[in-house]
C-alpha positions in Angstrom: 19.4 -19.8 97.2 19.9 -17.7 100.3 23.7 -17.6 99.7 23.2 -16.5 96.2 20.9 -13.7 97.4 23.5 -12.6 99.9 26.2 -12.5 97.3 24.0 -10.5 95.0 23.3 -7.9 97.8 27.0 -7.6 98.6 27.8 -7.0 94.9 25.2 -4.3 94.7 26.4 -2.6 97.8 30.0 -2.5 96.3 28.7 -1.0 93.1 26.7 1.6 95.0 29.6 2.7 97.1 31.7 3.0 93.9 29.1 5.1 92.2 28.8 7.3 95.3 32.5 8.0 95.5 33.5 8.2 91.9 30.3 9.9 90.5 28.6 11.8 93.2 31.8 12.7 95.1 33.9 13.4 92.0 33.2 17.0 92.1 34.8 17.3 95.5 38.1 18.5 93.9 40.6 21.0 95.6 41.7 23.9 93.3 45.3 23.1 94.0 46.7 19.7 94.8 44.2 17.5 93.1 45.2 13.8 93.0 43.3 12.8 89.9 44.1 13.4 86.3 42.8 17.0 86.3 45.7 18.0 88.5 45.7 21.7 89.6 43.2 24.1 88.3 44.7 26.5 85.7 43.3 30.0 85.8 42.2 31.5 82.5 42.9 35.0 84.1 44.6 36.0 87.3 46.2 33.4 89.5 45.4 30.7 92.1 44.3 32.0 95.4 46.9 31.5 98.1 44.7 29.0 99.9 43.6 27.2 96.8 44.8 23.9 98.3 41.9 24.1 100.8 39.2 25.3 98.5 36.9 22.8 96.9 36.2 23.9 93.3 37.5 23.7 89.7 36.5 26.9 88.1 38.1 30.5 88.0 35.4 31.9 90.3 36.3 29.4 93.1 39.9 29.1 92.6 41.4 32.2 91.1 41.8 35.8 92.1 43.1 38.9 90.0 46.7 39.7 90.0 47.1 43.0 91.8 48.7 46.1 90.1 52.1 47.1 91.5 52.2 50.4 93.5 56.0 50.9 93.3 58.9 49.5 91.4 60.5 46.2 92.5 57.4 44.7 93.9 56.9 41.0 93.3 53.8 39.1 92.5 52.0 42.0 90.9 51.5 43.5 87.4 53.4 46.7 86.5 51.2 49.6 86.4 50.8 51.5 83.1 52.1 55.0 83.4 49.6 57.9 83.5 52.4 60.4 83.0 56.2 60.5 83.0 57.2 58.2 85.8 53.7 58.2 87.3 52.4 56.6 89.4 56.1 55.5 90.1 59.4 55.4 88.3 59.6 52.2 86.2 55.9 52.0 85.4 55.0 50.7 81.9 55.1 53.5 79.4 51.6 53.7 77.7 51.3 53.6 74.0 50.4 56.9 72.4 47.1 57.2 70.7 48.1 60.5 69.2 51.2 62.7 69.4 52.1 63.2 73.0 48.8 61.6 74.0 47.9 60.5 76.7 51.0 62.4 77.9 54.3 63.7 76.7 56.8 60.8 76.6 54.3 58.0 75.8 55.5 55.2 73.6 55.1 56.7 70.0 56.0 53.5 68.1 53.9 52.5 65.2 52.2 49.1 65.4 51.5 49.2 61.6 51.9 51.8 58.9 50.5 55.1 60.4 49.0 53.1 63.2 47.8 54.2 65.8 48.2 57.6 64.1 50.1 59.2 61.2 53.3 60.4 62.3 54.1 57.5 64.9 57.7 56.3 65.1 58.0 53.8 62.2 61.5 52.7 63.2 62.2 48.9 63.5 63.2 47.4 66.8 64.3 44.2 65.1 64.1 43.0 61.5 60.4 43.5 60.4 59.5 44.3 64.0 57.1 45.5 65.1 55.7 45.1 61.6 56.9 44.3 58.1 57.7 47.5 56.4 59.0 49.3 59.4 62.1 51.5 58.7 65.3 49.5 59.2 67.8 51.4 61.5 71.4 52.0 60.8 73.8 50.1 63.0 75.8 52.1 65.5 78.0 49.0 66.3 77.9 45.4 65.2 74.2 44.1 65.7 73.3 47.4 67.4 70.6 48.4 68.0 69.6 44.9 66.8 71.0 42.0 64.7 70.1 42.8 61.0 70.4 46.5 61.3 71.7 48.3 58.1 75.4 48.2 58.2 76.8 51.6 57.2 80.0 52.5 55.1 83.3 52.9 56.9 84.7 56.5 57.2 88.0 55.1 58.3 89.5 51.6 59.1 86.9 50.1 61.5 85.3 53.6 61.9 82.6 54.2 63.1 82.8 50.6 64.3 84.5 47.4 63.5 82.3 45.6 60.9 81.3 48.6 59.0 81.4 48.2 55.2 85.0 49.0 53.9 84.9 51.5 51.0 86.7 51.1 47.7 89.5 53.7 47.1 88.6 56.2 44.5 91.1 58.9 43.4 94.2 57.3 45.0 95.1 54.5 47.4 94.2 56.6 50.4 90.9 58.2 49.3 88.4 58.3 50.9 90.6 57.2 53.8 93.9 55.4 54.4 93.1 51.7 54.5 90.3 51.8 51.9 90.0 48.9 49.5 92.7 49.3 46.9 91.6 48.4 43.3 93.6 46.1 41.0 95.6 47.9 38.4 94.4 47.6 34.8 97.6 49.2 33.6 100.6 50.8 35.3 99.2 53.3 37.9 95.7 52.8 36.5 93.1 53.6 37.7 95.4 55.5 40.1 99.0 55.4 41.7 99.1 52.7 44.3 96.6 50.4 42.8 97.3 46.7 43.3 99.8 45.5 40.7 98.7 42.4 38.9 101.0 39.4 38.6 102.5 38.9 35.1 101.3 35.8 33.4 103.9 36.3 30.6 106.3 39.2 29.9 104.4 42.5 30.1 101.1 40.6 30.4 98.5 41.6 31.2 100.2 45.0 30.9 103.8 46.5 30.9 104.6 47.0 34.6 102.8 44.0 35.9 104.5 42.1 38.8 107.1 39.9 37.1 108.1 38.0 40.3 108.6 34.3 40.1 106.5 32.1 42.2 108.8 29.1 41.6 111.7 28.6 39.3 110.7 29.9 35.9 107.1 30.2 37.0 104.7 31.5 35.9 107.0 31.8 32.8 110.6 31.7 31.8 112.3 34.9 32.4 110.3 36.0 35.4 112.2 37.8 38.1 113.9 35.4 40.7 112.8 36.4 44.2 115.3 36.8 47.1 114.9 34.2 49.8 113.1 35.5 52.9 113.1 33.3 56.0 115.0 30.3 54.8 117.2 29.3 51.9 114.2 27.7 50.1 111.5 30.3 51.1 109.4 31.5 49.2 110.5 28.6 47.0 113.5 26.4 46.2 115.8 28.4 43.9 115.2 31.7 45.4 118.1 34.2 45.3 120.4 34.0 48.2 120.8 37.1 50.3 123.6 38.6 52.3 123.7 38.2 56.0 123.1 41.5 57.8 123.6 41.4 61.5 125.0 37.9 62.1 125.4 34.7 60.2 121.8 33.8 60.8 120.0 37.0 59.8 117.8 37.3 57.8 117.9 33.5 57.8 120.2 30.6 58.5 122.3 30.0 55.4 122.5 33.6 54.2 125.8 34.6 52.6 128.5 36.0 55.1 129.7 39.4 53.7 133.1 40.8 53.6 134.2 43.2 56.3 134.4 46.7 55.0 135.9 49.4 57.3 137.2 47.1 60.1 137.1 43.5 61.2 133.7 44.0 62.9 131.8 45.8 60.1 129.1 45.2 59.1 129.2 42.7 62.1 131.7 40.7 64.1 132.2 37.4 62.1 132.3 39.1 58.6 135.0 37.8 56.3 138.3 39.7 57.0 140.0 40.9 53.8 143.5 40.2 52.8 146.0 43.0 53.4 146.9 45.0 50.4 149.6 46.8 52.5 151.2 46.2 55.9 150.9 43.1 57.9 147.6 43.6 59.5 149.1 44.4 62.9 150.8 47.8 62.0 148.9 51.1 61.8 149.7 51.3 58.0 147.8 48.1 57.2 145.3 48.3 54.4 142.5 48.2 53.9 142.3 48.2 57.6 143.9 47.1 60.9 143.6 43.5 61.6 143.4 42.5 57.8 144.9 39.0 57.0 148.5 39.2 55.9 149.1 37.7 52.4 150.3 34.1 52.2 154.1 34.4 51.6 154.0 31.1 49.7 151.9 32.6 46.9 
C-alpha cells in the first residue's frame, strides 16, 4: 500500500511539472528563434526588432518596430520617402499621386486610377493592357512591345518603319504607294487594280484572265500548253523537263549540265571552253581565217 502511494505521488509530481512547463511556461516565447510550432513572430506592420531573438513576446508591440523612412537615395532597410516637391526631400523619392492638377506640387503623378479619378483631366493612358484600370487609353507602340506588351501596333510608313513589327500597308494606286515594299495586291485582270499587281497563275489558257502567269509548274501542269520554264539551278529544277539553258561563264554556270555555247568572235568568247567553229575560210592559223583565228580547219575527208 505504501508502495502504491509512493508511485501515485511520483506520477502526480511528473504531471505537475509537465503542466508547469507546457502550460504556465508556454508564453515564454522569444519573438525570433522560437523552437516550437509558432516559429518566428510575423509582424503585421513594420519589422522585427534587431534584438527580437532576446525579447520574450509574441505580438507586434513587443516584437516589432516601424520601418524608418529613408532620408536619401540608396539607403537600405528603409521606406522610400514620398516626395513633397520635385526631388524633395531627395532625388529618387517616391513621386506623390496628384489629387488635382499639379497638386500637391507640379510634377506629381497625374495618372488616373479610374475614369476621371482622382480628378477630371488626370492622365488616362494605360501603362499595360487594362492597367491601371479597365478602360484606360491604350498607347501606340513606339517599338515592339513598347511601352508595354499589347500596345497598339501602328501602320508602317515604310518597310519596318517606324519600327520592325509595324502593320504593313496594302499598296493603293500602284505597287509602291504608299511606300516601296507595301503589300502588293493580286491582279484581278492584266494591270488591275494597278500596274505591278501580283499576276495570278493561269489555271487554263487565259484563265482566270488574259495575261495571267502561264508558267508550267511541271510538264503540262497545270494544263497542256502552259509555258515550259527554263531550268535554274540544276537540269531538273524547278521540275524535271524544264527547258535547258546555255552556259554563260563556264560549263557549270548557271548549273552543271547547261548547254555549252558556240564561240562567237574568238575562241574564248563568250568564255574559254566554248565550242570552236569550223573555219569557213583559211586554215585557222592564218590571219585570213574565218570566222576567227583559231577556228577548226575543215576535215579534208569530207
